[in-house]
DRENGU-953143 format. One record per atom (N, C-alpha, C, CB): residue in three letters; x, y, z. Coordinates in steps of 0.001 Angstrom, whole numbers, plus 500000, padded with zeros to 6 digits. Glycine has a CB too. Layout:
ALAXYZ;...
This chain:
MET160766714960148290;MET160098716409149228;MET160436715773149948;MET158580717111149409;GLY161589715319151400;GLY162456715431152246;GLY161270715222153325;GLY163416716739152172;ARG160347715070153267;ARG158992714332154351;ARG157855713386153716;ARG157966715643155052;THR157424712613154521;THR156363711486153921;THR155385711909152977;THR155521710859154993;LYS155019712137151634;LYS154492712578151100;LYS153010712553151214;LYS154973712345150347;GLN152376710954151498;GLN151866710696151670;GLN150606711491152394;GLN152445710030151802;LEU151102711988154101;LEU151335712452155202;LEU150921713721155260;LEU152489712303155513;LEU150691714164154455;LEU151163716298154208;LEU149602716373153363;LEU153316717013152561;LEU149165717471154378;LEU147807717685154197;LEU147567718225152964;LEU147262718465155158;LEU146136717989152701;LEU145346718244151642;LEU144098718784151916;LEU145199717201150956;GLY143417720420152475;GLY141949720120153053;GLY142790719851154658;GLY140849718440152135;ASP141828718472154954;ASP142112719015155925;ASP141754717458156329;ASP141459720435156403;LYS142495716358155291;LYS143144715429155622;LYS144053715571154759;LYS142581714323155731;PRO145328714050155050;PRO146417713708154279;PRO145854713411152613;PRO147141712363155043;VAL147253712730151494;VAL146917713140150465;VAL146178711695150734;VAL147927713657149276;ILE146954710609150992;ILE146636709796151171;ILE145049708811150753;ILE147012710110152067;ARG144461710199151627;ARG142633709364152318;ARG142879710590150659;ARG141148709895154794;HIS143148710960150234;HIS141728711292149117;HIS142198710566148551;HIS141249712647148277;CYS143558709320147774;CYS143109708686146554;CYS142035707084147493;CYS144921708183145330;LEU141894707388148835;LEU141445706270149317;LEU140192706520149083;LEU141785705911150599;ASP139600708113149049;ASP138052708284148909;ASP137848707435147276;ASP137516710298148927;ALA138773708505146915;ALA138375708049145729;ALA138227706281145104;ALA139285708788145021;LEU139281705618145692;LEU139240704817145092;LEU137646703290145652;LEU140874704617145158;PHE137325704046147071;PHE135802703098147414;PHE135036704053146512;PHE135043702997149368;ALA134627705494146311;ALA134285705883145656;ALA133953705549144302;ALA134704706426145874;ALA134718704445143628;ALA135034704313142312;ALA134451703572142187;ALA136087704167141814;GLY133958702667143071;GLY133717700896143227;GLY134718699760144235;GLY133977700272141579;ILE135929700586144254;ILE137123699227144156;ILE137275699587145376;ILE138665699119143070;THR137111698227146188;THR137181697287147590;THR138802696790147883;THR136099695709147360;ASP138883696491146897;ASP140340694837146961;ASP141553695597147546;ASP141104693938144867;ILE141771696617148389;ILE142700697398147820;ILE144170697160149022;ILE141965699108147645;VAL145383696916148557;VAL147067697255149323;VAL147405698467149375;VAL148371696692148608;VAL147822698848150318;VAL148243699735150780;VAL149692699736151021;VAL147575699909151660;VAL151056699936150481;VAL152235699233150324;VAL152937700692150468;VAL152450698208148867;VAL153743700366151709;VAL154601701264152552;VAL155848700977152981;VAL154048701532153594;GLY156297701364153268;GLY157930700893153004;GLY157803700898154671;GLY159383702188151982;LYS159732702254154924;LYS160131702636156391;LYS159108703065157188;LYS161101703681156466;GLU158514704258156904;GLU157076705302157072;GLU155935704559157752;GLU156388705840155483;GLU156232702732157651;GLU154748702080158217;GLU154129702686159104;GLU154776700819158818;ASN154510702889160352;ASN154515703927161445;ASN153634704950161120;ASN155843704525161706;GLU154277705616160800;GLU154074706809160681;GLU152501706783159585;GLU155573707521160109;ILE152574705776158570;ILE151527705561157583;ILE150271705240157855;ILE151831704724156838;THR150441703863158904;THR149351703173159492;THR148186703987159945;THR149822702453160567;PRO148115704619160876;PRO147319705755161673;PRO146233706432160765;PRO148370706960162211;ALA146861706872159454;ALA145834707476158752;ALA145151707122157950;ALA146046708212158334;LEU145423705569158023;LEU144915704211157065;LEU143065704192157230;LEU145768702367157891;LYS143541704166159030;LYS142478703656159774;LYS141416704069159018;LYS142404704072161178;GLY139691703522159386;GLY139167703630159032;GLY138781703101157614;GLY139277704332159411;PHE139129702514156726;PHE139277702108155753;PHE139375700361155808;PHE140310702882155298;SER138868699724154731;SER139083698488154918;SER139691697616153609;SER137837698027155403;LEU141552697806153703;LEU142567697273153219;LEU143384696573153746;LEU143063697890152820;SER144363695566152322;SER145424695474153707;SER146547696675153259;SER146365693590153933;ILE147874696061153781;ILE148588696708154005;ILE149985695478153633;ILE148218697403155372;ALA151131695981152800;ALA152074695713152415;ALA153515696985152336;ALA151534695153151316;ILE153791695461152693;ILE155379696208153383;ILE157075696838151539;ILE156420693902154927;ASN156906697354151495;ASN158393697444150843;ASN159122697732151524;ASN158699698208149895;ASP159942696571151806;ASP161048696306152875;ASP162590697033152182;ASP161188694356153150;LYS162548697606151143;LYS163363698298149811;LYS163213699163149519;LYS163353697968148740;PRO163663699997150943;PRO163634701660151429;PRO163510702382149832;PRO165438702276152462;HIS164731702528149275;HIS165110703348148831;HIS165211702375146642;HIS166569703882150025;SER164013701399146351;SER163584700710145369;SER163158702251144114;SER162184699556146045;ASP162269701281143348;ASP162015702313142045;ASP160566701236142794;ASP163021702270139868;MET159089701931142526;MET157552701265142127;MET157584700173141746;MET156768701826141114;ALA158894699849140843;ALA158506697946140735;ALA158316697329142001;ALA159831696901140060;GLU158882697408142667;GLU159577696534144383;GLU158012697255144427;GLU161561697230145840;SER157258698222144898;SER156598699039145349;SER155634697744144633;SER156744700733145035;VAL155338697546144335;VAL154506696935143400;VAL154304695267143547;VAL155104697309142052;ARG155360695130142994;ARG155649693424143613;ARG155338693400145033;ARG157383692818143510;ALA155809693646145931;ALA155344693505146923;ALA153719693904147919;ALA156270693878147190;GLY152471694407146908;GLY151691694690146539;GLY151240693313146573;GLY151783695483145610;LEU151444692528144940;LEU150333692003144386;LEU150960691138145160;LEU149878691873142901;ARG151836690233145516;ARG152256689706147053;ARG150267689343148018;ARG153542691622148104;ARG149828690412147822;ARG148839690551148586;ARG147990690836147787;ARG148928691315149547;VAL147670691140147163;VAL146385691233145752;VAL145365689336146119;VAL147746691197143276;GLY144298689916145927;GLY143520688378145858;GLY143287688466144432;GLY141921688095146838;PRO142955687198143663;PRO142577687006142552;PRO141515688084141574;PRO142129685843142807;SER142225688544140699;SER141894689606140390;SER142117689737138354;SER142821690571141480;SER141355690036137576;SER141281690079136302;SER142477691228135852;SER139751690389135901;ALA142582692675136274;ALA143660693337136004;ALA143508694277138053;ALA143416694467134094;VAL145096694986137859;VAL145202695185138733;VAL145555696928139198;VAL145904694205138911;LEU144994697890139638;LEU144853699096139385;LEU146622699873140201;LEU143129699554140108;VAL147711700677139368;VAL148686701363140134;VAL148548702399140008;VAL149827701182139992;PHE147814702723142127;PHE147838704102141651;PHE148770704760142750;PHE146282704804141527;PRO150287705564142070;PRO150164706500143174;PRO150073707157144575;PRO149802706634143041;SER150535706993145302;SER149526708212146391;SER150125709457146200;SER149555707963148269;ASP151096709459145407;ASP151171711324145339;ASP150613711986144155;ASP152774711951145304;HIS149232711735143509;HIS148225711390142664;HIS147269712468143281;HIS147763709778142676;PRO146465712685144375;PRO145592712833145586;PRO144747713591144668;PRO146168713570147083;LEU144954714183143103;LEU143482714740143313;LEU142683714334141573;LEU143592716867143765;VAL142972712931141754;VAL142244712057140979;VAL140810711628140900;VAL142760711179141131;LEU139774711642140423;LEU138201712048140945;LEU138745710437140098;LEU136724713760140352;PRO137128710011141193;PRO136448708660140980;PRO136271708332139507;PRO135037708633141665;GLU135740709625139168;GLU134756709105137880;GLU136086708559136685;GLU133525710789137079;THR137575709468136554;THR138545708723135927;THR139245707589136314;THR139301709389135698;ILE138799707102137865;ILE138987705510138218;ILE137645704561137345;ILE138813705300140239;LYS136494705380137536;LYS134758704499136499;LYS135682704567135137;LYS132532705900136240;VAL136012705518134503;VAL136907705411133240;VAL137129704420132616;VAL137985705725133363;ILE138192704187133755;ILE139896703245133252;ILE139514701786133378;ILE141568703511134558;ILE138467701739134631;ILE137610700515134740;ILE137008699864133472;ILE136504700843135591;SER136407700397133529;SER134878700424131683;SER135542700461130428;SER133629702251131356;GLU137255700708130506;GLU137496700983129880;GLU138039699431129353;GLU137991702102130115;HIS139142699131131011;HIS139419697652131213;HIS138570696829130288;HIS139142697208132692;ARG137176696856130679;ARG136140695821130587;ARG135784695786129354;ARG135002695976131395;ALA136279696720128464;ALA136167697035126562;ALA137188696262126296;ALA136456698781125762;SER138743696039126497;SER140060695733126997;SER140335695076127762;SER140605696420127324;PRO139837694030127465;PRO141134693494129089;PRO141919692356128721;PRO140254692784130825;ASP142817693024127978;ASP144357692639127125;ASP145242693603127055;ASP144259692275125615;SER144360694370127805;SER145042696749127469;SER145618696576128455;SER143784698699127613;ILE147350697301128350;ILE146884697994129830;ILE146200699340129774;ILE148172698266130789;ILE146008699534130690;ILE145144701673130915;ILE145572702235131122;ILE144237702425131748;ILE146178703174129925;ILE146918704367130515;ILE146341705924130465;ILE148221704379129805;PRO145337706595131292;PRO145181707795131555;PRO145960708677131021;PRO145179707928132619;SER145449709719130627;SER145862710547129785;SER145446712301129845;SER145432709879128651;PHE145806713554130252;PHE145696714727130543;PHE146216715330129783;PHE145975715029131514;ASP145409716325128223;ASP146006716930127633;ASP147761715966127278;ASP145852718276128445;ASN147431714962126329;ASN148463714233125474;ASN149640713836126848;ASN149195715448123984;ARG149491714118128033;ARG150315713816129170;ARG149696712412129988;ARG150332715207130156;ARG150441711575129598;ARG150549710072130391;ARG150110710734131511;ARG152135709134130579;GLY149574709886132229;GLY149247710257134175;GLY149172708438134417;GLY146987711490134787;HIS148471708655135594;HIS148466707621136810;HIS147327708218137397;HIS149856707517137872;PRO146323707246137335;PRO146201705947138109;PRO146504704714136306;PRO144048705869139206;SER147308703728136530;SER147390703354135274;SER146470701171135566;SER149596703661134707;LEU146352700764134253;LEU145609699625134859;LEU146228698662134294;LEU144137699526134681;PHE146614697184134606;PHE147851696469134466;PHE146613695141134180;PHE149211696474136016;PRO146524694587133160;PRO145468692938133201;PRO146365692188134062;PRO145192691856131435;ARG146474691239135092;ARG146934690960135841;ARG148453690106134939;ARG145856690358136737;SER147759689098134032;SER148708687929133084;SER149586689195132444;SER147636686712131592;ILE149649690500132661;ILE151077691703132242;ILE151925691591133228;ILE150767693475132156;ILE150970692554134671;ILE151174693119135237;ILE153206691813136082;ILE149482693575135925;ASP151791690259136800;ASP152657689714136777;ASP154099689334136110;ASP152163689292136857;GLU154111689776134959;GLU155959690151134196;GLU156585690960134802;GLU156178690858132701;ILE156195692013135949;ILE156989692607136504;ILE157892691624137934;ILE156138693846136813;SER157489690334138078;SER158048689450138993;SER159135689883138225;SER157612687884139226;SER159959689450136308;SER161624688976136726;SER161514689845136640;SER162818688179136198;GLY161512690869136959;GLY162707692696137121;GLY163328693091136513;GLY163735693038137929;ILE161716693694135492;ILE161689694711134956;ILE160703695182135847;ILE161531694711133593;THR160674696869135226;THR159901697981136086;THR157840698028134635;THR161540700273136043;LEU157450699035135383;LEU156059698923134658;LEU156353699476133757;LEU154819699415135161;ARG157447700648133462;ARG157685701208131995;ARG157957700157131173;ARG158840702213131841;ASP158698699123131471;ASP159529698780130666;ASP158484697605130051;ASP160995698433131318;ILE157269697272130766;ILE156140696412131141;ILE155449696865129581;ILE155190696856132841;SER155457698394129590;SER154298699222129132;SER154817699395127337;SER154179700951130210;ARG156825699658127713;ARG156868700228126338;ARG157353698750125475;ARG158101701720126221;LYS157967697700125965;LYS157866695706125905;LYS156746696038124618;LYS156906694429127887;ASP155422696302124552;ASP155082695357123231;ASP154099696585123251;ASP154485693395123255;PRO153938697782122672;PRO153001699019122772;PRO151471698571121951;PRO153861700502121924;VAL151121697696121416;VAL149902697280121273;VAL149343697073121723;VAL149638696790120937;ARG149225696403122993;ARG148934696525124044;ARG148721697331124708;ARG149329696177124403;VAL149003698534125025;VAL148896699700125623;VAL148036700680125053;VAL150028700168125749;LYS146470700780126047;LYS146073701742125141;LYS145899703141126037;LYS144699701233124366;ILE145820704309125644;ILE145668705711126077;ILE144893705949126204;ILE145958706564125641;VAL143950706413127383;VAL142326707035127558;VAL142824708052127778;VAL141159706579128682;PRO142106709264126831;PRO142358711232127819;PRO141013710888128532;PRO142213713416126502;VAL141384711829129274;VAL139952711695130027;VAL140666713709130861;VAL139703709522131629;GLN139406714183131053;GLN139313715855131236;GLN139594715737132736;GLN137635716757130797;ASP140442715442133289;ASP141190715155135060;ASP142793715617134347;ASP141104712777135982;LYS142998716285135331;LYS144572716957135571;LYS145145716440136545;LYS144703718431135879;GLY143966715649137382;GLY145282714892139054;GLY145600713752138301;GLY144416714193141145;VAL145617713148136713;VAL145979712448136510;VAL147503712628136198;VAL145211712068135903;VAL148108713753135920;VAL149125713880135669;VAL149349715408136598;VAL149289713710134134;LEU149071715710138470;LEU149277716540138498;LEU150117715529139953;LEU148221717719138256;ASP151409715506140057;ASP152211714655141023;ASP152905714995142077;ASP153005714091140501;MET153325714275143008;MET153643715203144314;MET155168714799144606;MET152533714841145799;ASP156316714993143488;ASP157665714877143920;ASP158497716140144704;ASP158352714536142693;THR158275717172145062;THR159013718601144612;THR158099719015146130;THR158553719602142596;PRO158753720015146618;PRO157704721184147150;PRO156950722254146346;PRO158395721995148028;GLU157280722242145594;GLU156967723194144369;GLU155866722507144196;GLU157972723353143032;ASP155601720860143890;ASP154904720598143206;ASP153168719862144017;ASP155863719825142345;TYR154086720263145474;TYR152683720140146418;TYR151938721218146756;TYR152905719620147705;THR153112722819145839;THR152280723788146337;THR151245723511144617;THR153259725622146831;ALA152029723405144421;ALA150946723224142801;ALA149826722037142821;ALA152060722692141239;ILE149495721159143412;ILE148372720457144288;ILE148017721108145054;ILE148572719385144943;LEU148362722304145836;LEU147531722734146810;LEU146607723644146247;LEU148216723283147877;LYS146964724566144979;LYS146546725294144062;LYS145431724857143198;LYS147511725559143429;ASN145870723250142649;ASN144770722275142090;ASN143516722503142991;ASN145260720612142144;TYR143500721891144157;TYR142863721728144943;TYR141701722599145284;TYR143560721570145639;GLN141753723875145466;GLN141156725109145908;GLN140942725862144692;GLN142000725880146925;
């Protein structure tokens, strides 16, 4: 993207605040935000939220390294919802559906889909996500045993809209309006 995605504005607030608002509105209270080298830039945008901050000190690593950093700060839980902050349009209702599916299938990885496309956030049972400590990625974990993956169709385009390029950000802005 060429700039800190989490701080791009969507309406009157940075995208990371949209993600946090969705989590809190869905009833999630144990939140760990993982930041990298731009910690000093992002931290002011987190004011007013009750959360923990974890540092990924490997700036060019993959998402799995951020998850490893976050797991070191997560309290006891039955599962971990991995919510990339470049998906700011995910609705709180979608998060509630994912949590409900976890309650019904506590041993399954829950992945939302929209229009037959897998999206985010994804929920991993704690026993499964802890496999990431062995150095594999979330994708590897999901593909390792497809039987333990449950794809949940949702009516939320936000699960597949992410921001990796300026064009993606423009699409997010259009969908937000």
